[in-house]
Residue frames as a rotation matrix with the C-alpha (Angstrom) as fourth column:
MET 1
0.146 0.226 -0.963 -22.88
0.889 -0.457 0.027 34.28
-0.434 -0.860 -0.268 -5.64
ARG 2
0.433 0.057 0.899 -23.45
0.623 -0.740 -0.253 37.82
0.651 0.670 -0.357 -6.83
LEU 3
0.008 -0.565 -0.825 -20.80
0.918 -0.324 0.231 40.16
-0.397 -0.759 0.516 -5.33
ALA 4
0.689 0.141 0.711 -20.72
0.456 -0.847 -0.274 44.02
0.564 0.513 -0.647 -5.35
VAL 5
-0.305 -0.786 -0.537 -17.93
0.940 -0.338 -0.038 46.42
-0.152 -0.517 0.842 -4.41
TYR 6
0.754 0.521 0.401 -18.96
0.542 -0.838 0.069 50.02
0.372 0.165 -0.913 -3.50
PRO 7
-0.276 -0.915 -0.293 -15.79
0.959 -0.243 -0.145 52.18
0.062 -0.321 0.945 -3.26
GLY 8
0.517 0.309 0.798 -15.70
0.260 -0.945 0.198 55.73
0.816 0.105 -0.569 -1.95
SER 9
-0.604 -0.768 0.214 -14.18
0.085 -0.329 -0.941 57.98
0.793 -0.550 0.264 0.50
PHE 10
0.271 0.834 -0.481 -17.45
0.610 0.237 0.756 58.28
0.744 -0.498 -0.445 2.50
ASP 11
-0.563 -0.563 -0.604 -16.21
0.826 -0.393 -0.404 61.32
-0.010 -0.727 0.687 4.27
PRO 12
-0.664 0.138 0.735 -18.84
-0.580 0.526 -0.622 61.59
-0.473 -0.839 -0.269 5.65
ILE 13
-0.815 0.524 0.247 -21.40
0.579 0.755 0.308 58.84
-0.026 0.394 -0.919 5.02
THR 14
-0.801 0.581 -0.144 -24.55
-0.594 -0.801 0.072 60.36
-0.074 0.143 0.987 3.65
ARG 15
-0.003 0.837 0.547 -28.13
-0.354 0.511 -0.783 59.15
-0.935 -0.196 0.295 3.28
GLY 16
0.563 0.070 -0.823 -27.41
-0.825 0.097 -0.556 58.81
0.041 0.993 0.113 -0.49
HIS 17
-0.542 -0.784 -0.303 -24.64
-0.735 0.617 -0.281 56.36
0.407 0.071 -0.911 0.37
VAL 18
-0.713 0.300 0.634 -26.89
-0.348 0.633 -0.691 54.47
-0.609 -0.713 -0.347 2.73
ASP 19
0.424 0.894 -0.144 -29.54
-0.576 0.143 -0.805 54.25
-0.699 0.424 0.576 -0.02
VAL 20
0.204 -0.418 -0.885 -27.11
-0.898 0.281 -0.339 52.82
0.391 0.864 -0.318 -2.43
ILE 21
-0.831 -0.506 0.232 -26.08
-0.552 0.691 -0.468 50.24
0.076 -0.516 -0.853 0.19
GLU 22
-0.267 0.822 0.503 -29.71
-0.441 0.360 -0.822 49.34
-0.857 -0.441 0.267 0.90
ARG 23
0.657 0.516 -0.549 -30.41
-0.709 0.175 -0.683 48.81
-0.256 0.839 0.481 -2.88
ALA 24
-0.118 -0.704 -0.700 -27.35
-0.824 0.463 -0.327 46.77
0.555 0.538 -0.634 -3.27
CYS 25
-0.792 -0.159 0.589 -28.21
-0.517 0.688 -0.509 44.55
-0.325 -0.708 -0.628 -0.33
VAL 26
0.233 0.956 0.180 -31.41
-0.531 0.280 -0.800 43.75
-0.815 0.091 0.572 -2.13
VAL 27
0.730 0.016 -0.684 -29.81
-0.679 0.133 -0.722 42.97
0.079 0.991 0.108 -5.51
PHE 28
0.003 -0.871 -0.491 -26.56
-0.567 0.403 -0.718 41.24
0.824 0.281 -0.492 -4.46
ASP 29
0.692 0.195 -0.695 -25.68
0.306 0.793 0.527 38.35
0.654 -0.577 0.489 -2.19
ARG 30
0.233 -0.688 -0.687 -22.58
0.918 -0.078 0.390 40.05
-0.322 -0.722 0.613 -0.73
LEU 31
0.812 0.005 0.583 -21.56
0.239 -0.915 -0.325 43.71
0.532 0.404 -0.744 -0.63
VAL 32
0.030 -0.860 -0.510 -18.16
0.992 -0.035 0.118 45.08
-0.119 -0.509 0.852 0.13
VAL 33
0.972 0.158 0.174 -18.08
0.165 -0.986 -0.023 48.83
0.168 0.051 -0.985 1.06
ALA 34
0.155 -0.988 -0.020 -14.44
0.973 0.156 -0.170 49.86
0.171 0.007 0.985 0.35
VAL 35
0.914 0.097 -0.395 -13.34
0.237 -0.916 0.324 53.00
-0.330 -0.389 -0.860 2.18
LEU 36
0.387 -0.748 0.539 -10.68
0.863 0.088 -0.497 54.66
0.325 0.658 0.680 0.08
VAL 37
0.083 -0.416 -0.905 -8.34
0.449 -0.795 0.407 57.56
-0.890 -0.440 0.121 0.55
ASN 38
0.694 0.130 0.708 -8.64
0.689 -0.403 -0.602 60.34
0.208 0.906 -0.369 -1.98
THR 39
-0.181 -0.913 -0.366 -5.37
0.942 -0.268 0.201 62.28
-0.281 -0.309 0.909 -2.01
ARG 40
-0.580 0.080 0.810 -7.07
0.473 -0.777 0.416 65.17
0.663 0.625 0.413 -3.56
LYS 41
0.460 0.796 0.394 -9.29
-0.028 -0.430 0.902 65.69
0.887 -0.427 -0.176 -0.42
SER 42
-0.730 -0.546 0.411 -8.50
-0.404 -0.139 -0.904 66.56
0.550 -0.826 -0.119 3.17
PRO 43
-0.071 0.792 -0.607 -10.63
0.395 0.581 0.712 64.03
0.916 -0.189 -0.354 5.06
SER 44
0.025 0.160 0.987 -12.24
-0.776 -0.619 0.120 65.19
0.630 -0.769 0.109 8.29
LEU 45
0.673 0.140 0.726 -12.16
-0.627 0.629 0.460 61.58
-0.392 -0.765 0.511 9.64
ASP 46
-0.522 -0.841 -0.139 -9.63
-0.796 0.423 0.433 58.90
-0.306 0.337 -0.890 9.36
ALA 47
-0.427 0.332 -0.841 -10.41
-0.613 0.577 0.540 55.70
0.664 0.746 -0.043 7.68
ALA 48
-0.840 0.169 -0.516 -11.05
0.441 0.766 -0.467 53.71
0.317 -0.620 -0.718 10.92
GLU 49
-0.721 0.617 -0.316 -13.59
-0.036 -0.489 -0.872 56.33
-0.692 -0.617 0.374 12.08
ARG 50
-0.417 0.587 -0.694 -15.32
-0.907 -0.315 0.279 56.22
-0.055 0.746 0.663 8.71
VAL 51
-0.683 0.069 -0.727 -15.61
-0.128 0.969 0.213 52.40
0.719 0.238 -0.653 8.85
GLU 52
-0.867 0.283 -0.411 -17.17
0.489 0.317 -0.812 52.66
-0.099 -0.905 -0.413 12.18
LEU 53
-0.592 0.670 -0.448 -19.59
-0.540 -0.742 -0.397 55.44
-0.599 0.007 0.801 11.03
ILE 54
-0.434 0.423 -0.795 -20.65
-0.814 0.193 0.548 53.40
0.385 0.885 0.261 8.02
ARG 55
-0.763 0.217 -0.608 -21.33
0.343 0.934 -0.096 50.25
0.548 -0.282 -0.788 10.26
ALA 56
-0.802 0.449 -0.395 -23.29
0.340 -0.200 -0.919 52.39
-0.492 -0.871 0.008 12.69
ALA 57
-0.575 0.540 -0.614 -25.33
-0.723 -0.687 0.073 54.04
-0.383 0.486 0.786 9.87
VAL 58
-0.562 0.269 -0.783 -26.14
-0.493 0.650 0.578 50.78
0.664 0.710 -0.232 8.26
ASP 59
-0.846 0.210 -0.490 -27.12
0.493 0.658 -0.569 49.18
0.203 -0.723 -0.660 11.59
ALA 60
-0.689 0.572 -0.446 -29.41
0.086 -0.546 -0.833 52.13
-0.720 -0.612 0.327 12.50
GLU 61
-0.346 0.551 -0.759 -31.01
-0.863 -0.505 0.027 52.67
-0.368 0.665 0.650 9.05
LEU 62
-0.098 0.230 -0.968 -31.09
-0.828 0.520 0.207 49.16
0.552 0.822 0.140 7.54
GLY 63
0.599 0.366 0.712 -30.88
-0.760 0.539 0.362 46.77
-0.251 -0.759 0.601 10.48
PRO 64
-0.059 -0.778 0.626 -29.14
-0.550 0.548 0.630 43.45
-0.833 -0.308 -0.460 10.73
ALA 65
0.653 0.385 0.653 -30.54
0.325 0.636 -0.700 41.82
-0.685 0.669 0.290 7.54
CYS 66
0.937 -0.343 0.072 -28.37
-0.075 -0.397 -0.915 44.06
0.342 0.852 -0.397 5.43
ALA 67
0.417 -0.818 0.395 -25.44
-0.903 -0.322 0.286 44.10
-0.106 -0.476 -0.873 7.83
GLU 68
0.329 -0.193 0.924 -25.15
-0.182 0.947 0.263 40.34
-0.927 -0.255 0.276 7.58
ARG 69
0.816 0.123 0.565 -24.71
0.480 0.402 -0.780 40.58
-0.323 0.907 0.269 3.83
GLY 70
0.769 -0.462 0.442 -21.77
0.088 -0.608 -0.789 42.96
0.634 0.645 -0.427 3.77
GLU 71
0.292 -0.719 -0.631 -18.43
0.918 0.024 0.397 44.04
-0.270 -0.695 0.666 5.10
VAL 72
0.993 -0.108 0.051 -16.67
-0.095 -0.971 -0.221 47.37
0.073 0.214 -0.974 5.34
ILE 73
0.441 -0.896 0.042 -12.96
0.871 0.439 0.220 47.46
-0.216 -0.060 0.974 4.39
SER 74
0.954 -0.263 -0.144 -10.21
-0.293 -0.920 -0.260 50.10
-0.064 0.291 -0.955 4.10
SER 75
0.603 -0.780 -0.166 -6.78
0.356 0.449 -0.819 49.73
0.714 0.435 0.549 2.84
LEU 76
-0.255 -0.703 0.664 -5.54
-0.398 -0.549 -0.735 51.85
0.881 -0.452 -0.140 5.71
TYR 77
0.117 0.414 0.903 -7.56
-0.989 0.129 0.069 49.97
-0.088 -0.901 0.424 8.31
PRO 78
-0.629 -0.679 -0.379 -5.99
-0.766 0.624 0.156 46.52
0.131 0.388 -0.912 8.51
THR 79
-0.840 0.415 0.351 -8.96
0.210 0.843 -0.495 44.56
-0.501 -0.342 -0.795 9.72
THR 80
-0.676 0.733 0.078 -12.37
0.022 -0.086 0.996 43.95
0.737 0.675 0.042 8.03
ALA 81
-0.863 0.495 0.099 -15.60
-0.192 -0.141 -0.971 44.67
-0.467 -0.857 0.217 9.80
SER 82
-0.574 0.728 0.375 -18.99
0.819 0.499 0.283 43.41
0.019 0.469 -0.883 8.97
LEU 83
-0.570 0.367 0.735 -21.51
0.143 -0.837 0.528 45.98
0.809 0.406 0.425 7.95
């Protein structure tokens, strides 16, 4: 299994981020989008909100085929959620 980890603050998620996720879904069997906290930035959204926005963006832009291949995690958000 080919696994990729895509770390970032994703505050906010952009079309560029979604493009990278889309390309990774084609190349890798599994993709983990890791929502991180950058202490040098003042986030406009908390980690839980960013996780939900990433899931919504991937669902809307890429559909279930990509969503089934990945998950979104955050060290501050104790549960994992599929893309």
